[in-house]
C-alpha positions as CSV (number, residue, x, y, z in Angstrom):
1,M,-14.8,-2.3,-14.3
2,E,-14.8,-4.6,-11.2
3,R,-11.4,-5.5,-9.9
4,K,-10.4,-9.2,-9.5
5,K,-9.7,-10.3,-6.0
6,L,-6.7,-12.6,-5.4
7,L,-5.3,-14.4,-2.3
8,L,-1.6,-14.1,-2.4
9,R,0.7,-15.9,0.0
10,L,4.1,-14.3,0.5
11,D,7.2,-14.9,2.6
12,P,6.8,-12.4,5.5
13,V,10.3,-10.9,4.8
14,V,9.3,-10.4,1.1
15,H,6.0,-8.8,2.2
16,D,7.8,-6.5,4.6
17,A,10.3,-5.4,1.9
18,L,7.4,-4.9,-0.6
19,A,5.4,-2.9,1.9
20,K,8.4,-0.6,2.6
21,W,9.0,-0.1,-1.1
22,A,5.3,0.7,-1.6
23,S,5.4,3.2,1.2
24,D,8.5,4.9,-0.1
25,E,6.7,5.4,-3.5
26,L,3.4,6.5,-1.9
27,R,1.5,3.4,-3.0
28,S,-0.4,0.8,-1.1
29,T,1.1,-2.7,-1.0
30,N,-1.6,-3.9,-3.3
31,S,-0.9,-1.1,-5.8
32,Q,2.8,-1.8,-5.7
33,I,2.2,-5.4,-6.6
34,E,0.0,-4.4,-9.5
35,F,2.5,-1.8,-10.6
36,L,5.3,-4.4,-10.6
37,L,3.2,-7.1,-12.4
38,R,2.2,-4.6,-15.1
39,R,5.9,-3.6,-15.6
40,A,6.9,-7.2,-15.8
41,L,4.1,-7.9,-18.4
42,T,5.2,-4.9,-20.4
43,E,8.9,-5.8,-20.4
44,A,7.9,-9.4,-21.5
45,G,5.7,-8.1,-24.2
46,R,2.7,-9.7,-22.6
47,L,0.6,-6.8,-21.4
48,P,-2.7,-7.0,-23.4
49,D,-4.0,-4.1,-25.5
50,G,-6.8,-2.1,-23.9
51,V,-5.6,-2.5,-20.3
52,E,-6.8,0.5,-18.2
53,R,-4.1,2.8,-16.8
54,M,-3.4,2.6,-13.1
55,R,-4.5,5.5,-10.9
56,P,-1.6,7.9,-10.2
57,R,0.3,7.2,-7.0
58,G,-0.3,9.1,-3.8
59,R,-3.6,10.3,-2.3
60,P,-6.4,11.3,-4.7
61,R,-6.6,15.1,-5.1
62,K,-9.4,16.8,-3.3
63,T,-12.1,18.0,-5.7
64,P,-12.4,21.8,-5.8
65,Q,-15.4,23.2,-4.0
66,D,-18.2,24.9,-5.8
67,P,-16.7,28.3,-6.8
68,G,-20.0,30.1,-5.7
69,A,-19.9,28.5,-2.3
70,Q,-18.2,30.3,0.6
71,D,-15.9,28.5,3.0
72,E,-17.4,27.8,6.4
73,E,-15.4,27.8,9.6
74,E,-16.3,27.3,13.2
75,N,-16.0,30.3,15.4
76,P,-14.8,29.9,19.0
77,D,-18.4,29.4,20.2
78,G,-18.7,26.3,17.9
79,E,-21.1,28.0,15.5
80,A,-20.4,27.9,11.7
81,T,-19.7,31.2,10.0
82,A,-19.6,32.0,6.3
83,G,-16.3,33.1,4.8
84,G,-14.4,32.5,8.0
85,A,-15.4,35.8,9.6
86,G,-16.2,35.9,13.2
């Protein structure tokens, strides 16, 4: 689903407080605003049915590598080696 874009004008002090709060909770400022809006809609009984869940906070997890593939590391000469040996 494509996300809606919105221009939002905020008092700079409010924006700074919101950005700090978002950082403390490992969210972007945009995600923090959406989180707070969803919470307010839920508390008011106005969140529509079928709304997709938000992505969990923090950085996305790295996808595991192919279990059959060996790790490659660079040796001191700058050449890649399989399995980190060398």
